[in-house]
N, C-alpha and C positions, 0 to 999 in steps of 0.2 A: 377871260384867258383860260385860267384854273378855275372850272367850276365845271361840277356831274349835273349833270338832269335830275329833275327831282327823282324821277321812279330810279334810279342809279342807286343816289343814298338810300329810298326806302327800301331797295333790294337789300343794300349791305348789312342794314338794322336790320333786316327781317331774319338774314341770313345767320347773326350775330345773337339773335336773342333766339331763332332755334336751335342756336349750338348750347346757347346756357342754359334753356330748358332740357336739353338731354344730356346736359352733363350734369345735372342736378343730384339726379338719385345716386351718383358714385360719393355723393360727400354725406350721404345720410348713415351709411354704415350698414351692417346687419342684426337680426335681431332672432329670437327663440324660433320655431316654428315645427307644426307636427304634420308629415305626410303621412297621405293613403294613397296606397296603389294596390293593385292586385298580386297577389301571392302565390296563385295557380295559371299556370299557362292555358286551362280552357276557361279561366276567369275572365271577361272583356269588363272592363269597368266602364261604369255607365256616368262621365263626369256629372252632371244636373244632380241625377239621383244621391252617386255620393255625397256629393258635397251638400246638399238637403238634409240627407243622416247626420253629416260630423256635426250640422247647426243643432240638430234637435238632440242629439247625445250630449252635446255641450250644456244648451239652453235647459236640461235637467240635472246637470251636475253641478250649476249655477255658478259657470264659467265665462267670463266674457272674453271673446278673442279681437286681435284688431285690422282679422279683414281674414275673408275667405280665397283662394285663388283655386283656378283648375288648370290644366290641361289635357292631351288625349292619354296621359297614363297615369296623371295624379291628381289628389286635391290636395291642399294645403292649407294649414291654416298659420295666422301668425298670434303671437303673445307679446306681450311686455316684456317680462323677465321670465328665468328659467322654470323658478316654483310652478308657475303659471301653465307653463307647457310639459312639464312632468305629470301634473296633475291631469290636463287634457290626454295625454297619452294615454295614462292610466283608462279614464272613461271611452275614450273612443275604443280602444282596445276591447274593453269589456260589451259597447255595443255593435263592434262589426266583428270579432272574434269570441262567439258565447262559446265554444268548445277550442279551448287553446290546446288543444291535444292535436287538432285538426284545424289550422288557420287557412281561412280564406283569403285574407287582407293582411297585407305589413304595413305595418302603424310605424314608424319611422322620425325619429328627432333629427332636425333638419333647421337651417338657417334661411330666411328668407330676406329680400330687403325691407329696409324701416323708411323708405320712400314712401310717401302721401299718397294717395288713393287715387289725388287726382289726375296726377304723373304717370301711375301706373294704368289709368285709363284710357291715356293719350301712346301708351307702348314705351312711356319714357325708362327704360331699366337700364340697372347698372350693369357695367359689362361682370365678367365670370373673372373670377380669381383663379390662376391657373394650380399644380401640383406644389412648385416653388412657393407660391405665395401663399396659400391656405391651408396646404399642410395636406397629407393625406397618404396613398398608398400608391406606387406603382409597380407593375408586373410586365416582365418581357415573356410572352410564351411562345415554345418554339412547336410546331405543329408536327407531327411524324408523316410527312407525307408519303416516307417509303411504307409507312402502315397502312397506309390509307390504299396505296396502289397495292400491297400483299392483302387487305382485306378485299381487293376488289378481285382479284386475281384465285382467292378462295372459292366465293363464289361463282367464279369463271369455272373452275375445275368440277365444281356440280354442275354447273349448268351443261358442261362438256360430256360428262357423264351420263345425264339425262338424257340428252340430243342421241347420244350413238345410239344409247338405247331404244328411243324411241322409234332410228332409224335403223335397227336390228344390223348396226355394225358392232363386229366385234374387236375385242381390244383386251390388250395383256394388262391394262393396268393404267391407270391417269394419276401422276402424283404433281405435287407443286414442288419443284428443286429452287432455291430462291426466288428471282424474280421470272420466274418463267411455269410455263405447265407442260409437262412429259407425257406422250402418250405412245404406249407402245403395242404392237403388232407381230402376229407372227408370220403373215405373209404380207407383200407389198400390195396383192390386191385389195386387202383391209387398208392399208395404207391409202391405198388412192382414192378410195370412196371414203372416209373418213375424210381424208383432204378434201373434195368436192361437198363433202354436207356440212363442213364447219365453216366453209368459205361462202357459202350459200345463208347458214344461218347467224353469222356474224362480221363486222366489219371493222370491229375492234382489235383482231389480232393478225399477228405475222408469222405464217407457217415456214418452217424451215425441214424439209425431209433428212432423215438422217438413219444411220444403223448402229444398233449397240449390241454386237457379238453377233450371235444369233437373231436377233428381234429387229424387228425393224421400228423407228420412231419418229414423231412429231414434234416438233419443240414450238411452242406458241407462245407469242410475246406479244405485251400491250402496244400497239402501235403510238411511235411520240406523240402524236396528237388528243389519243385515247386520256395516255399518262396526264398530260397537260390539262387536259378536261378533268380528272378527277382531282387533280395537284387544285385547280384554281375553283370547281365544286366545292373542294373541301374546307380551302381556305373562306371562302365567302359563306358557308353555312356556318363555322364556327365564329365568325366574325357576327352574323345575324341572333346564333343562341345567344351568345356571351350579352349582348345588349337587350335581350329581352331577361335575362336573370340580373342584370344591375339595376335593374327597374325597380328590383327589390331590396336595395340597399340606401334608396333615398338620395343619391347623388345626382345634385343640380345640372350638372355639365363633364357627364363622365370624355375620356377619351377612349377611344376604341377603333385602333388604325392598322392598317397591314404596313409592315415594315420588312422589305425584300420582297424574296419569294417565301418565304415560310415564316413567317414571323408576326405575331400581335403585341401590337403595346396596349394596354390596358392602364390607364389612369385614373383614380378616383379620388379626385380631392374631395377633404374634407370627412373621408374616411379610413378611422383610427385602427377599427377592431380587425385586423390583419387575418386571424384564423375564420371569422365571417365572411369573408371576401374570398379568401382562398375555399373554403365550403361550397360559395356558390357559384366560385369558376368552374370548379371540379366535376360540380355533379352532374350526373348524367340521367338521360331521362328514355322510356323506351315506348317506342312504339307498338300495338298491337292491334288485329284485329280479329276477331269471335265473332262466333253466331252468337244470335239472340234467343233464346229459351222461351218460348212464346206460349207455350203450354195453358190453356186456362186455368187458373186458380194456382199456377204455380210461385207467380209475383205476390199474388197475395199471402202465399203460405210462409214466404220467404220473407217478408217482412214482419210477417209474425214471429220470426226467428225459424222457423221450420225449412232453412236451404234444405234444396232438392240434392243430391250427390252430384257432385261433379259440377256445381254450378258455383257463383259470385253475384254480390249483388253491388252495384255500380250507379251510382248517379250518374244525370245528363248535364248539361253544360245550365239546364233550367231549374236542376235540384231535383228531378223526379227520378225515382229507382227506377232500376231496368237489370232485370234477369238475364246474367251472360255465363254462356259456357266455360269453361275453366282452359278448354283444348284451343291451342293460341294455331291459327291458322297460317297466317303471315304474320311477320315482326315488319319493323322499319327497316331492317338491315336490307330488305327487298323495294323499297322504295327508293327510286334515282330522283324522281318529281313532283312538285305537286304546284298547278298554278290556278290563278281562278279563271272564270270564263263566263260560257252561258250555254244553255243547252241548245243543240242544232234543231230539235223540231216545238219545244213547247219559248224556246228563247227566257228562259229563266235564269237568275244568274247558279253557276254550278262550278265545281271546283273538279279541273283533269288531274290525274295520275297518272306517272308512270312507273310501271313495275320493269325490274331486268327481268332476262329471259325464265329462270326458274322461278319468280314468282307471277308470272303471267299464266304458264302452265298449271299451276298449284289453283291460283283463282280463276282459272277456266275452269275446271274441274270440278271446284266448290260452287260457284255459281248454278256450274250447271244441272248440281244434285240438290241445289238450296233455293229454288225458284219460289217468290212469294213469301219468302223468310226475311227476317231481317239481320243486316249485319251491323254490328258494332264498332266503329274504330276509338279505339282506347290510348288515353296517355299517359302509361306509367312514372311517378315522377315524387321521389322520398318515399317510395312503398307505398305507394298510395295511388289509385287509378280512377280518370274519371272517364265516362265517355264524349267523345268529341261530338261526334256524328255518327244515328244509326240508320243509316236508307234501308228501304225494299230491293231484295233483289228482282230484278224484274224478268230478266233472260240472261242465260249463256253469256258471258263478256271475255272475250279472246284478244290475242295483240298487245295486251300490256296494256293496255289505256282505259283507266278507269276512269267514271263520271260521278261524282256524288251531285244529289240535284236535292230539290223538292221545298221549296216554303223559305229560301233565302235569302236576304237581300245581297249585292252584290258586295255592300261592305261585309258580310259577315260569308261571303267566299272567300274575301280576300283575306280574312281574319285565319277560317280553319285551314287554307293553306299556307297560309306562314307555321300554325301551329304544326301540320304536320310536314313540313319542309324544313322547321326547324327545331325538331321536338328536342335533339339528342345533337352531340358531337358527332359530326361527320368522320373528324380524326382524333386519335387523343391527342394531347399535350403536354406539355411540362414545364413548369416554370423555372424559367435559368437564369433570370435575374431579380432581385426584389429590391425595393428600398421605401422605407418608412419616412414621412418627414414629418415631423411636430409640429403644432400651431403654432406654436412661439417663435420657432425654427422660422414659418411663413410670416407670424405677424414681424418679426426683425426684419428676415426680405422688405417685405412693405414701407417699414420705415425708412431703411437705407437708400431705398432705390428713390424714396419720395425727398427725400432730403438731399439726394444728389441732383435730383432735379433739379429743386427750389435751390440751391446753393448754384446750380449751375446757372440760372434765368436771372436770378440776382446780380451774379458778377457780371453776364453779358450785360444785365440791366444798367449798372452800373459806370460800364465802360463806357456804352452806347451814349448816355446822357452825360457822362465830362468831357466826350471828345466830339459829339455832334450835337450837344445841347440839345435846342427843341428838334429838332430834326429825329436827335438819338431818342428823346424822349418819345415821339413817334413811332419811329422803328421796334420798342421796345412793347409799345400797345399792339402794335399788327405781330408782333411777337406771342406777345398774350392771345390776341384772336387766333392766332393758328395753334396754339397750343389746346385752345377753349374746341374747335372747332376739329381737332384731331381728336380727343376724349369724347367730342359728341358721335362721331361717326362712330367709332369702335361701340361704344354702348348703344345706338342705333342696329348696327349687326351684327350685337351679342356678341362679340368676338372674348377670347380667353386672353387675361392679360397675364403674361408669366414676365421673369427676369430679364429675357432677352426683351422683350416689349418693350420695356422700361426701358433697357440701353436705346432701343432703336428711338425712344422718345427725346431722351434726352440728345443723342445725334441729329434728331430733325432738328432741335433747338439749334444747335448750332449753324447746320444748313440753311435754313430759315433765315437766322440775322444775316449772312452772306449775301443774301440779295438785296435786302436793304444797307447793306453796307457799298455793294457796288453801285445803289443809285445815287447816294450820300455821296460818292466820289464823284460820279459820272455829274452832278448839280455842282458841286465844289470845282471840278474842270472847266467848266461852261463858264461861273464866274470869273477866272481866271483868264479865259478868254474875251470877258467884256461883255458877255450877256447880260442881258438885266436880269433882275431877278426872277421875274415871271417866266421870263423866255429861258432863266436856267432851270427850272422847276419843269417846263415842258420839253423839254430839250432832253434833261436828267432821266427821265422816266422813259420816253418815247425811245433812247438809244441803249437805255439798259436793258431793256427788253429780252433783244434776241440772245444777247451775251447768259442773260437768267434763264430763258427756256433752253437754251443749248446745255447749258449745264445741268437741268434739272430733268433735262431728256435722258442724258446719259446716265445721270446715278439712277433713273426710273427702268432703263435698258437693265442695269445692275440688279434694282430691285425684284423686277420680274423674274431675271435668271435664278436668283435666290427663290422665288417664288415659284417654278417652275420644278427645277430639277433640287432644290432642299429638301429635307423634312422634318420632322418633330421642332425643335427650338429654332432652328434655323427660318422654316416658315413664316411661323408665329413673329420672328424679326423684320422679314421679309413685308409682310400684310403689312405693319404697324410703319413701314420704313416707306411702303411705295403709299400709303393714306396720308403720309408726313408729307410729301413732295408736293402732292393735288394742293393742299388745304393753305401750305407755304407760298405755292403761285398765287391764290386767290388775299391772302393775308397779305404778304411782303407787297403787292401789287396796286390790288383796288383798295382794300383795305388801309394803307397805310398814305395813297395818293388822295383816298375820301377824307382823311383827318388834314392833311397839308392844304388839300381846296375849302376845307369848312375855317379853316386860322388866317391863309393868306388868299382864298382868291377873293373876297369883297374888295381888296385894296387896290384899287388901279396906279397909282402911285408909291410904290415899295423901293425904299433907298436900299433896304439890307435883307439879309437870313440870317436867322439862327442859326447856324450851320456849324460854328466852329471855326476858327481861324483859318482862310483863305489867304493862302500864299499865292501871289502875286511876283511877275517879272518885273524889276525894279525897285522893289518895295526895299 
């Protein structure tokens, strides 16, 4: 009557074994490591080649490592102790950055999981620890949205001045006044012509005609849609830029996310150097377009030390020197977007750039005058510049749409577009909140959270065993399996565990045991009504299921609401809470019944159950 088929018992066993394997890495702790990542925006990290160089540099220095690991952005080497870690950092630094004044790579100290290689190979990794558990730095950045709009209006002022000059429309001055652009005229005819020209040239402006004393004027403001687009682009580009820069700090799992309309939260677990973090977050980079000097013999002379006047020598992404003129044709301020794509004629990978109106006119003139010459796109960062790409101009390019192509893969096109798009901050930011949490405080939080969960589990176990006897012990085993599966899921998803997450785990324990209490009490009720022990077990599980399902679904709805509408710690709590509800349904119903079936299922004649004292009417 109370027996599971073999496949169901095997399924439960395999799920619990999976939970055990993916929970194990969390018990091994962390060991010292050294991380190598790109130190320049124009340098793409080749994981396999970098890993080989790290291994060779360590072997040359006679330093043994406990494993090499790589991802898209970095290569990490693991060591047994801190002394070996520091020696390895020096050896790797010398191998990768022979010129200390101009480092190409960032070699940073880090921590890695100490779990065995076979666990890592199957993707069994520990949960990341949040800022409150591991220590680190928390920043709340305010993006100057008004500054982004003002920057656009300043550019618009110049664009309108050029546009009216090209169309031979006379005006008495164009100025930006707060969040508007005011154009003055001597007569109504010029005012009317200007309105028609501006309306035809752009659809981002709202125009209002008026009169200022004897002068006539047009007041231009950005449309609400244009302002929203500018602000969204500024926020998105700033977040992308911050992601690129934080890779240099060697942070395993940084948190960079939007908060509200104009704020960005940056959390860097494990980083204690606040000054360095501030420097990297606030650093600026400039995109410049210049012409290449391909005069015969000029490059060779420049490399030899005789640099021609008005030129500079820069290296491209492959380290080859390039002679570039000092005169800047365009800056990144004129670039509004950069997206990877394909050449419409050759179908090769390409990068499509979009310039603003003034940039489009300048680019059209420059390309018309320099056909079959090379144009270099440079990224100036930390006072040093590197050539991102140097395409040949094949013809006049107008319309503000520029295509960069020529012997590049789709991946290179995507990387180049990212560099051009996120080379600098789209809008200024200021740090309005800063918190530093030491590693000792994080360790104390871990200890307190672990002990609170442990003692809560022990207290629940003692009560259940004392009150429900053997069925109470089964409930405790099911509760332990629930905790095992929950931690395994969080580890598999590479979730970041925080203090609210620990609180959600403790809450999950209390909610999970509630399902077993309902089942046990239902079995007692069936026994009181005169059912046989085997029938009471069957009815207890079957009839309690609807109540358990209803209670968990309603709680899951609340958890999903927290997940959808919450942010930060609230979302972390909601993730653990929702996963805990799902694992509790499996453990409270399937695992506990599987154990009960193994204990009582083979006994046809069963006189009583070890489920505590059962009160019956008349006793």
